[in-house]
C-alpha positions in Angstrom: -47.7 3.7 27.0 -48.0 7.5 26.8 -49.0 9.9 29.6 -51.4 12.7 28.7 -51.9 15.1 31.6 -55.2 16.9 32.2 -56.0 20.5 33.0 -52.9 22.4 34.4 -50.8 19.3 35.0 -47.3 18.9 33.6 -45.3 15.6 33.2 -41.5 16.0 33.8 -38.6 13.7 33.7 -35.7 14.4 36.1 -32.3 15.0 34.7 -29.6 12.6 36.0 -28.7 13.3 39.6 -25.1 14.3 40.5 -23.1 11.2 41.3 -20.0 13.1 42.4 -19.6 16.1 44.6 -17.6 19.2 43.5 -14.7 17.9 45.7 -14.7 14.6 43.8 -16.5 12.3 46.3 -18.8 9.7 44.8 -22.4 9.6 46.3 -24.4 6.5 46.8 -27.8 6.5 45.1 -29.5 6.7 48.6 -27.7 10.0 49.3 -28.4 11.7 46.0 -31.0 14.4 46.1 -34.0 14.4 43.8 -33.1 16.5 40.8 -34.6 20.0 40.9 -33.9 20.5 37.2 -36.2 18.5 34.9 -37.3 18.3 31.3 -41.0 18.7 30.4 -42.3 15.6 28.6 -46.0 16.4 28.3 -48.3 19.4 29.1 -52.0 19.5 29.8 -54.3 21.8 27.9 -54.9 24.3 30.6 -58.4 25.7 30.8 -60.5 26.5 33.8 -59.3 25.2 37.2 -61.0 26.2 40.4 -62.9 28.8 38.5 -59.7 30.5 37.2 -58.6 30.5 33.6 -55.1 28.8 33.4 -52.9 29.4 30.4 -50.0 27.0 30.0 -46.6 28.8 30.1 -44.4 25.7 29.5 -44.0 23.5 26.5 -42.5 20.0 25.8 -38.7 20.1 25.8 -38.4 23.1 28.3 -35.9 22.6 31.1 -37.6 23.7 34.4 -36.7 24.0 38.1 -39.1 22.4 40.6 -39.7 22.8 44.3 -37.9 20.1 46.1 -40.8 17.8 47.2 -43.4 18.8 44.7 -45.5 16.5 42.5 -46.4 12.8 42.3 -43.9 10.3 41.1 -45.0 7.6 38.7 -43.3 4.8 36.8 -44.3 4.0 33.2 -42.4 1.6 31.0 -39.5 1.4 33.5 -39.0 5.2 33.3 -39.7 7.5 36.3 -41.8 10.7 35.8 -43.2 13.4 38.1 -46.6 14.9 37.5 -46.9 18.4 38.9 -49.2 21.4 38.6 -47.8 24.2 36.5 -47.8 26.4 39.6 -45.2 24.1 41.2 -42.7 25.1 38.5 -40.3 27.7 39.9 -38.6 28.8 36.6 -37.8 27.9 33.1 -34.0 27.4 32.5 -32.8 29.0 29.3 
């Protein structure tokens, strides 16, 4: 199955969460934070949202930073994705 976002929505896949701290301690999966750095998997077409013209600034393959608790998590074909508004993206990582 494929996800095709609408309007100003972006589908991202989180990069693998850190399993070990800088000091070498291993973290359990429950204590690992949601990754803030993600990869863009799909991008909506933009257009008019709330009477404002939205131009999409990100493209598939971009690495982006997200706000900590933004978006809606979905699971498709045993993979976890997050669907967010483009405005919830804090930065593109180059």
